C-alpha positions as CSV (number, residue, x, y, z in Angstrom):
1,M,-20.4,-26.9,33.3
2,C,-18.9,-27.2,30.1
3,T,-15.5,-26.0,28.9
4,A,-14.4,-26.0,25.4
5,R,-11.0,-26.8,24.4
6,S,-8.9,-24.8,22.3
7,E,-6.7,-26.2,19.4
8,K,-3.8,-26.9,21.9
9,G,-6.1,-29.5,23.7
10,S,-5.0,-28.7,27.5
11,E,-5.9,-25.1,27.4
12,T,-9.5,-23.9,27.6
13,M,-11.1,-21.2,25.7
14,A,-11.1,-19.0,28.8
15,D,-7.5,-19.5,29.6
16,S,-6.6,-18.8,25.9
17,S,-8.5,-15.4,25.9
18,T,-6.8,-14.4,29.3
19,A,-3.5,-15.3,27.8
20,K,-4.2,-13.3,24.6
21,N,-5.5,-10.2,26.9
22,N,-2.1,-10.4,28.8
23,G,-0.3,-10.5,25.8
24,V,-2.1,-7.4,24.3
25,M,-1.5,-5.7,27.8
26,R,2.1,-6.3,27.9
27,F,2.5,-5.1,24.0
28,F,0.8,-1.9,25.3
29,K,2.6,-1.4,28.4
30,G,6.0,-2.0,26.2
31,V,4.6,0.9,23.7
32,R,4.1,3.3,26.8
33,S,7.7,2.4,28.0
34,E,9.2,3.2,24.7
35,F,7.3,6.5,24.2
36,R,8.8,7.5,27.4
37,K,12.3,7.2,26.0
38,I,11.7,9.4,23.2
39,V,13.4,12.8,23.1
40,W,11.1,15.2,21.7
41,P,12.6,18.1,19.7
42,S,12.1,21.5,21.2
43,V,9.9,24.2,19.5
44,D,12.8,26.0,18.2
45,V,14.3,22.9,16.5
46,L,11.0,21.8,15.2
47,M,10.5,25.4,13.7
48,K,14.0,25.4,12.1
49,Q,13.5,21.9,10.5
50,T,9.8,22.8,9.4
51,V,11.2,25.5,7.6
52,T,14.0,23.8,5.9
53,V,11.8,21.2,4.7
54,I,9.4,23.8,3.1
55,I,12.2,25.7,1.5
56,V,13.9,22.5,0.2
57,S,10.5,21.4,-0.9
58,L,9.9,24.6,-3.0
59,I,13.4,24.4,-4.4
60,I,13.0,20.6,-5.6
61,G,9.3,21.4,-7.0
62,G,10.8,24.6,-9.0
63,L,13.5,22.4,-10.3
64,V,11.1,19.9,-11.5
65,A,8.7,22.5,-13.0
66,G,11.6,24.0,-15.0
67,I,12.8,20.7,-16.3
68,D,9.3,19.9,-17.3
69,W,9.0,23.2,-19.1
70,I,12.1,22.6,-20.8
71,F,11.4,19.1,-22.2
72,G,7.7,20.1,-23.1
73,T,9.1,23.2,-25.1
74,A,11.6,21.0,-26.7
75,V,8.9,18.4,-27.6
76,N,6.6,21.1,-29.0
77,L,9.7,22.4,-31.2
78,I,10.3,19.0,-32.7
79,L,6.8,18.0,-33.3
80,G,5.1,21.3,-33.6
């Protein structure tokens, strides 16, 4: 049986792939562990924050639209 050597010399290709699989598995176990630490917001908090984001977005969008209209009107008066 012939074994291929990796660039490291003493480690075979099978050992290398096993080490990579162990690293990947360790990574996903760590991700799962971190997800268990997350404190998810309650539905009430989530709804309040969602409504706040929507209202603030509408206000900022209105301000940008108003400023755009003012500048557009000013440019039309100057060039028009």
